[in-house]
C-alpha positions as a Markdown table, in Angstrom:
| # | Residue | x | y | z |
|---|---|---|---|---|
| 1 | Met | 0.1 | -0.1 | -0.1 |
| 2 | Ala | 1.9 | 3.0 | -1.2 |
| 3 | Ala | 1.6 | 6.1 | 0.9 |
| 4 | Ala | 0.1 | 9.4 | -0.5 |
| 5 | Asp | 0.3 | 13.0 | 0.6 |
| 6 | Pro | -3.1 | 13.4 | 2.2 |
| 7 | Ala | -3.8 | 16.7 | 0.9 |
| 8 | Ala | -3.7 | 15.4 | -2.7 |
| 9 | His | -5.5 | 12.3 | -3.9 |
| 10 | Gly | -2.5 | 9.6 | -3.8 |
| 11 | Ser | -2.4 | 5.8 | -3.1 |
| 12 | Ala | -3.1 | 3.5 | -0.7 |
| 13 | His | -1.2 | 2.9 | -3.9 |
| 14 | His | 2.2 | 2.0 | -3.4 |
| 15 | Gly | 2.7 | 3.1 | -6.5 |
| 16 | Ser | 4.6 | 5.8 | -8.0 |
| 17 | Ala | 7.3 | 6.6 | -6.0 |
| 18 | Gly | 6.8 | 10.4 | -5.9 |
| 19 | Ala | 3.3 | 10.7 | -6.0 |
| 20 | His | 2.4 | 9.6 | -2.6 |
| 21 | Gly | 2.9 | 9.4 | 1.0 |
| 22 | Ala | 3.4 | 11.5 | 4.1 |
| 23 | Gly | 7.1 | 13.3 | 3.5 |
| 24 | Pro | 9.9 | 11.0 | 4.4 |
| 25 | Ala | 12.6 | 11.9 | 6.9 |
| 26 | Ala | 14.6 | 14.8 | 5.9 |
| 27 | Ser | 18.3 | 12.8 | 6.5 |
| 28 | Val | 19.4 | 9.3 | 6.6 |
| 29 | Pro | 20.3 | 7.9 | 10.0 |
| 30 | Ala | 24.0 | 7.0 | 10.3 |
| 31 | Asp | 23.0 | 3.5 | 11.0 |
| 32 | Gly | 20.4 | 3.2 | 8.1 |
| 33 | Ile | 17.6 | 2.8 | 10.8 |
| 34 | Cys | 14.9 | 5.6 | 11.0 |
| 35 | Arg | 13.9 | 6.5 | 14.5 |
| 36 | Gly | 10.9 | 7.2 | 16.4 |
| 37 | Phe | 8.4 | 5.8 | 14.0 |
| 38 | Gly | 6.1 | 3.2 | 14.5 |
| 39 | Pro | 6.0 | -0.6 | 13.1 |
| 40 | Gln | 6.8 | -0.7 | 9.4 |
| 41 | Ala | 5.8 | -2.9 | 6.4 |
| 42 | Pro | 6.6 | -4.8 | 4.5 |
| 43 | Arg | 7.8 | -8.0 | 6.3 |
| 44 | Asp | 8.3 | -11.5 | 6.1 |
| 45 | Ile | 5.0 | -12.8 | 7.7 |
| 46 | Ser | 6.6 | -16.1 | 8.4 |
| 47 | Ala | 9.0 | -14.3 | 11.0 |
| 48 | Pro | 6.9 | -13.0 | 14.0 |
| 49 | Ala | 9.6 | -11.2 | 16.1 |
| 50 | Gly | 9.4 | -7.6 | 16.4 |
| 51 | Arg | 10.6 | -5.0 | 18.9 |
| 52 | Asn | 8.8 | -1.9 | 17.9 |
| 53 | Gly | 7.2 | -0.5 | 21.0 |
| 54 | Arg | 4.6 | 2.0 | 19.2 |
| 55 | Ile | 1.1 | 0.5 | 19.8 |
| 56 | Phe | -1.8 | 1.6 | 17.9 |
| 57 | Asn | -5.4 | 0.2 | 17.9 |
| 58 | Met | -6.0 | -2.3 | 15.1 |
| 59 | Ala | -8.5 | -1.8 | 12.5 |
| 60 | Pro | -11.7 | -3.1 | 12.4 |
| 61 | Pro | -12.7 | -5.9 | 9.9 |
| 62 | Ala | -12.8 | -4.9 | 6.2 |
| 63 | Ala | -16.5 | -5.5 | 6.3 |
| 64 | Arg | -17.0 | -2.6 | 8.8 |
| 65 | Met | -14.9 | 0.0 | 6.8 |
| 66 | Asn | -15.0 | 1.6 | 3.5 |
| 67 | Leu | -13.1 | 0.4 | 0.6 |
| 68 | Cys | -10.9 | 3.4 | -0.7 |
| 69 | Asn | -8.5 | 2.0 | -2.9 |
| 70 | Ile | -7.4 | -1.0 | -4.9 |
| 71 | His | -3.9 | -1.2 | -6.6 |
| 72 | Thr | -1.2 | -3.6 | -7.2 |
| 73 | His | 2.6 | -4.1 | -7.0 |
| 74 | Thr | 4.9 | -6.0 | -9.4 |
| 75 | Asn | 6.3 | -8.6 | -7.3 |
| 76 | Ala | 5.1 | -9.4 | -3.8 |
| 77 | Glu | 6.2 | -6.8 | -1.2 |
| 78 | His | 5.8 | -9.1 | 1.6 |
| 79 | Ala | 7.6 | -12.3 | 1.6 |
| 80 | Gly | 5.8 | -15.5 | 2.9 |
| 81 | Pro | 5.4 | -19.2 | 2.5 |
| 82 | Gly | 3.9 | -19.3 | -0.9 |
| 83 | Phe | 6.0 | -16.3 | -2.3 |
| 84 | Ala | 9.5 | -16.9 | -1.1 |
| 85 | Leu | 11.5 | -16.4 | -4.3 |
| 86 | Gly | 13.6 | -13.3 | -4.4 |
| 87 | Ala | 13.4 | -11.1 | -7.3 |
| 88 | Gly | 16.4 | -9.0 | -6.6 |
| 89 | Ser | 16.6 | -5.3 | -5.3 |
| 90 | Gly | 15.4 | -1.8 | -6.5 |
| 91 | Thr | 12.1 | -0.7 | -7.5 |
| 92 | His | 10.7 | -3.9 | -9.0 |
| 93 | Gly | 12.5 | -6.3 | -6.4 |
| 94 | Gly | 10.5 | -8.1 | -3.8 |
| 95 | Phe | 9.3 | -11.8 | -4.1 |
| 96 | Arg | 7.8 | -14.2 | -6.8 |
| 97 | Cys | 5.3 | -17.2 | -6.0 |
| 98 | Asn | 7.0 | -20.5 | -5.7 |
| 99 | Glu | 5.2 | -21.8 | -8.5 |
| 100 | Thr | 6.8 | -19.5 | -11.2 |
| 101 | Ala | 9.3 | -21.8 | -12.5 |
| 102 | Arg | 6.7 | -24.7 | -13.1 |
| 103 | Leu | 4.5 | -22.3 | -15.7 |
| 104 | Thr | 3.9 | -24.1 | -19.1 |
| 105 | Glu | 4.6 | -22.2 | -22.6 |
| 106 | Lys | 0.9 | -21.9 | -22.9 |
| 107 | Glu | 0.6 | -20.1 | -19.5 |
| 108 | Leu | 3.5 | -17.9 | -20.2 |
| 109 | Lys | 2.2 | -16.6 | -23.7 |
| 110 | Asp | 1.3 | -12.9 | -23.4 |
| 111 | Pro | -2.5 | -12.6 | -25.0 |
| 112 | Ala | -1.7 | -9.0 | -25.8 |
| 113 | Ala | 1.8 | -9.3 | -27.2 |
| 114 | Gly | 3.3 | -6.8 | -24.6 |
| 115 | Leu | 0.3 | -4.3 | -25.5 |
| 116 | Gly | -2.0 | -5.2 | -22.4 |
| 117 | Ala | -4.1 | -2.2 | -20.9 |
| 118 | Phe | -2.8 | -3.0 | -17.7 |
| 119 | His | 1.2 | -2.0 | -18.0 |
| 120 | Gly | 4.1 | -3.3 | -16.2 |
| 121 | Ala | 2.3 | -6.8 | -15.8 |
| 122 | Lys | 2.9 | -10.0 | -18.1 |
| 123 | Pro | 2.2 | -13.6 | -17.6 |
| 124 | Gly | 4.7 | -15.1 | -15.2 |
| 125 | Asp | 4.9 | -12.1 | -13.0 |
| 126 | Thr | 3.9 | -12.2 | -9.4 |
| 127 | Ile | 1.7 | -9.1 | -8.2 |
| 128 | Glu | 0.5 | -8.3 | -4.7 |
| 129 | Val | -2.7 | -6.6 | -4.7 |
| 130 | His | -3.9 | -4.4 | -2.0 |
| 131 | Trp | -7.6 | -3.8 | -1.1 |
| 132 | Val | -7.3 | -0.4 | 1.2 |
| 133 | Phe | -9.9 | 0.1 | 3.6 |
| 134 | Ser | -10.7 | 3.3 | 5.7 |
| 135 | Ser | -12.6 | 4.4 | 8.7 |
| 136 | Cys | -13.7 | 7.5 | 7.1 |
| 137 | Glu | -16.8 | 8.1 | 5.5 |
| 138 | Val | -15.3 | 8.3 | 1.9 |
| 139 | Ala | -15.9 | 6.8 | -1.4 |
| 140 | Pro | -13.3 | 4.8 | -3.6 |
| 141 | Gly | -11.0 | 6.7 | -5.7 |
| 142 | Lys | -7.1 | 7.4 | -6.9 |
| 143 | Gly | -4.4 | 6.7 | -4.2 |
| 144 | Leu | -4.2 | 7.0 | -0.5 |
| 145 | Gly | -5.9 | 10.5 | -0.5 |
| 146 | Ser | -9.4 | 8.9 | -1.4 |
| 147 | Cys | -8.9 | 7.1 | 2.0 |
| 148 | Met | -9.2 | 10.6 | 3.9 |
| 149 | Ser | -11.2 | 13.8 | 3.8 |
| 150 | Glu | -11.0 | 17.1 | 5.2 |
| 151 | Ser | -13.0 | 16.1 | 8.3 |
| 152 | Cys | -11.2 | 12.8 | 8.6 |
| 153 | Gln | -7.6 | 13.3 | 8.5 |
| 154 | Asn | -6.3 | 10.4 | 10.9 |
| 155 | Pro | -8.5 | 7.3 | 9.9 |
| 156 | Gln | -7.8 | 3.6 | 10.8 |
| 157 | Leu | -6.4 | 2.1 | 7.8 |
| 158 | Arg | -6.4 | -1.6 | 6.7 |
| 159 | Val | -5.1 | -3.3 | 3.8 |
| 160 | Glu | -6.1 | -6.8 | 2.7 |
| 161 | Ala | -3.3 | -8.4 | 0.6 |
| 162 | Gln | -3.1 | -11.4 | -1.7 |
| 163 | Ala | 0.0 | -12.3 | -4.1 |
| 164 | Phe | -1.1 | -13.4 | -7.4 |
| 165 | Leu | 0.8 | -15.5 | -10.1 |
| 166 | Leu | -0.4 | -14.2 | -13.5 |
| 167 | Val | -1.1 | -16.6 | -16.2 |
| 168 | Asn | -2.6 | -16.8 | -19.5 |
| 169 | Asp | -5.4 | -19.2 | -18.4 |
| 170 | His | -9.1 | -18.6 | -18.6 |
| 171 | Thr | -9.7 | -21.3 | -16.0 |
| 172 | Ala | -7.5 | -19.4 | -13.4 |
| 173 | Leu | -9.1 | -16.6 | -10.6 |
| 174 | Asp | -10.7 | -13.8 | -12.6 |
| 175 | Phe | -9.8 | -10.3 | -11.0 |
| 176 | Lys | -13.1 | -8.9 | -12.0 |
| 177 | Asp | -14.5 | -11.1 | -9.0 |
| 178 | Tyr | -12.6 | -9.0 | -6.7 |
| 179 | Ile | -13.0 | -5.3 | -8.0 |
| 180 | Tyr | -15.2 | -2.5 | -7.2 |
| 181 | Arg | -18.5 | -1.8 | -9.0 |
| 182 | Gly | -20.4 | 0.4 | -6.6 |
| 183 | Thr | -21.2 | -2.2 | -4.3 |
| 184 | Gln | -22.6 | -1.2 | -0.9 |
| 185 | Val | -23.1 | -3.4 | 2.1 |
| 186 | Asn | -24.7 | -1.7 | 5.3 |
| 187 | Gly | -23.9 | 1.4 | 3.7 |
| 188 | Leu | -20.2 | 0.6 | 3.3 |
| 189 | His | -18.2 | 0.6 | 0.0 |
| 190 | Gln | -17.1 | -3.0 | -0.5 |
| 191 | Pro | -15.3 | -5.0 | -3.3 |
| 192 | Arg | -17.4 | -7.7 | -4.9 |
| 193 | Ala | -15.2 | -10.2 | -2.9 |
| 194 | Leu | -12.0 | -10.8 | -1.3 |
| 195 | Pro | -9.7 | -13.7 | -1.9 |
| 196 | Ala | -10.4 | -16.8 | -0.2 |
| 197 | Gly | -8.9 | -20.4 | 0.0 |
| 198 | Thr | -5.1 | -19.1 | 0.2 |
| 199 | Gly | -4.7 | -19.6 | 4.1 |
| 200 | Thr | -5.4 | -17.8 | 7.2 |
| 201 | Pro | -4.3 | -14.1 | 6.7 |
| 202 | Val | -1.5 | -12.9 | 8.8 |
| 203 | Ile | -2.4 | -9.9 | 10.7 |
| 204 | Tyr | -0.1 | -7.4 | 12.1 |
| 205 | Gly | 0.7 | -3.6 | 12.8 |
| 206 | Gly | 2.6 | -1.8 | 10.0 |
| 207 | Ser | 2.8 | 1.1 | 7.8 |
| 208 | Thr | 2.5 | 2.2 | 4.1 |
| 209 | Thr | 4.8 | 0.9 | 1.8 |
| 210 | Gly | 5.9 | 1.9 | -1.9 |
| 211 | Pro | 9.4 | 2.5 | -3.2 |
| 212 | Arg | 9.9 | 5.9 | -1.7 |
| 213 | Tyr | 10.4 | 4.3 | 1.6 |
| 214 | Asn | 13.1 | 1.8 | 3.2 |
| 215 | Gln | 14.6 | 1.1 | 6.5 |
| 216 | Ala | 16.1 | 4.6 | 6.8 |
| 217 | Ile | 13.4 | 6.4 | 5.5 |
| 218 | Cys | 9.9 | 5.3 | 7.3 |
| 219 | Ser | 6.3 | 5.8 | 6.8 |
| 220 | Pro | 4.6 | 7.6 | 9.8 |
| 221 | Leu | 1.1 | 6.2 | 8.8 |
| 222 | Gln | -0.4 | 3.4 | 10.9 |
| 223 | Val | -1.8 | 0.4 | 8.9 |
| 224 | Thr | -3.6 | -2.8 | 10.1 |
| 225 | Trp | -2.3 | -5.5 | 7.4 |
| 226 | Ser | -4.0 | -8.7 | 6.5 |
| 227 | Val | -1.8 | -10.7 | 4.4 |
| 228 | Arg | -2.7 | -14.0 | 2.9 |
| 229 | Pro | 0.3 | -16.4 | 3.2 |
| 230 | Asp | -0.3 | -18.5 | -0.3 |
| 231 | Cys | -0.1 | -17.4 | -3.9 |
| 232 | Ala | -3.3 | -17.9 | -6.1 |
| 233 | Arg | -3.3 | -18.1 | -10.1 |
| 234 | Leu | -4.8 | -15.1 | -11.7 |
| 235 | Asp | -6.0 | -15.0 | -15.4 |
| 236 | Ile | -4.1 | -12.0 | -16.6 |
| 237 | Asn | -6.7 | -11.5 | -19.3 |
| 238 | Ser | -9.1 | -10.4 | -16.6 |
| 239 | Leu | -6.5 | -7.8 | -15.4 |
| 240 | Tyr | -6.2 | -6.3 | -18.9 |
| 241 | Glu | -9.9 | -6.3 | -19.0 |
| 242 | Trp | -10.2 | -4.3 | -15.7 |
| 243 | Ala | -7.9 | -1.9 | -16.8 |
| 244 | Ala | -9.4 | -1.4 | -20.3 |
| 245 | Leu | -12.8 | -0.9 | -18.9 |
| 246 | Gly | -11.5 | 1.7 | -16.7 |
| 247 | Asn | -11.9 | 2.3 | -12.9 |
| 248 | Val | -12.5 | 4.6 | -10.2 |
| 249 | Phe | -8.9 | 4.1 | -8.9 |
| 250 | Glu | -7.4 | 5.2 | -12.3 |
| 251 | Glu | -5.3 | 2.2 | -12.2 |
| 252 | Asp | -3.7 | 1.0 | -15.3 |
| 253 | His | -0.3 | -0.2 | -14.4 |
| 254 | Ser | 1.4 | -1.9 | -11.6 |
| 255 | His | 3.6 | -0.2 | -9.1 |
| 256 | Gly | 7.0 | -0.8 | -7.4 |
| 257 | Val | 7.7 | -2.2 | -4.2 |
| 258 | Arg | 9.5 | -1.1 | -0.8 |
| 259 | Pro | 12.3 | -3.1 | 0.3 |
| 260 | Leu | 11.6 | -5.8 | 3.0 |
| 261 | Val | 11.6 | -4.6 | 6.4 |
| 262 | Thr | 14.0 | -6.8 | 8.4 |
| 263 | Ala | 15.1 | -4.5 | 11.6 |
| 264 | Glu | 13.5 | -6.0 | 14.5 |
| 265 | Glu | 13.1 | -2.5 | 16.1 |
| 266 | Leu | 11.1 | -1.5 | 13.2 |
| 267 | Leu | 8.7 | -4.4 | 13.1 |
| 268 | Ser | 5.6 | -5.2 | 15.7 |
| 269 | Gln | 5.3 | -8.5 | 17.1 |
| 270 | Ile | 2.8 | -10.9 | 15.3 |
| 271 | Arg | 0.7 | -12.6 | 17.6 |
């Protein structure tokens, strides 16, 4: 979930590195670890240890909050049991689904020949999708700014996260089953559904993410994370269709990742 300037409309989008996020620290600490910030994200959800002492109330379940943003990252920002293959460093580092090397030639064929409407994603890629929820009375929109309002500047934030392995296979999951199409339940904006069958989500206290942050430059925002531990196969055709149809989030490409946070002083204890 990329951070954004609350004054603009920006991302729960970890997305474009400059457009989102409450401002980073002005200088990099000598030891490379930011000080005075609450627990950070992303992390290895298989490693529960953490020593960050900042405590905040965990957000309510997604069904009791407003969906405010959906966006994706190229490669998983988190590491987990089903996405443990390192993808290197940099803006598109992160982790890949464990089944990546077992895909067939047919599953890896790009039906759009590199011209798909959802840029920066192709068959064989791993993406991490973030459904961002806010305690504010807001409607879904572009970036993290859509999760706040003039009357609600300090919301509780929750991110439901799922890593997908993109395949050219119409029998795989359809992304359009998980999108927003004006659905309201009990007066709250909700996606059509959230992924199921990919393990019990790991819930922890963290922050916003995105490539503008690392262990030296931390995010000040507090986020309750709910990260599913297993990958799922997603039909890339459905992702292209979502972008081609247009969406309220103005999402048409996959965003970069924040490097994995490993310093225990920057992590909460997973309980």
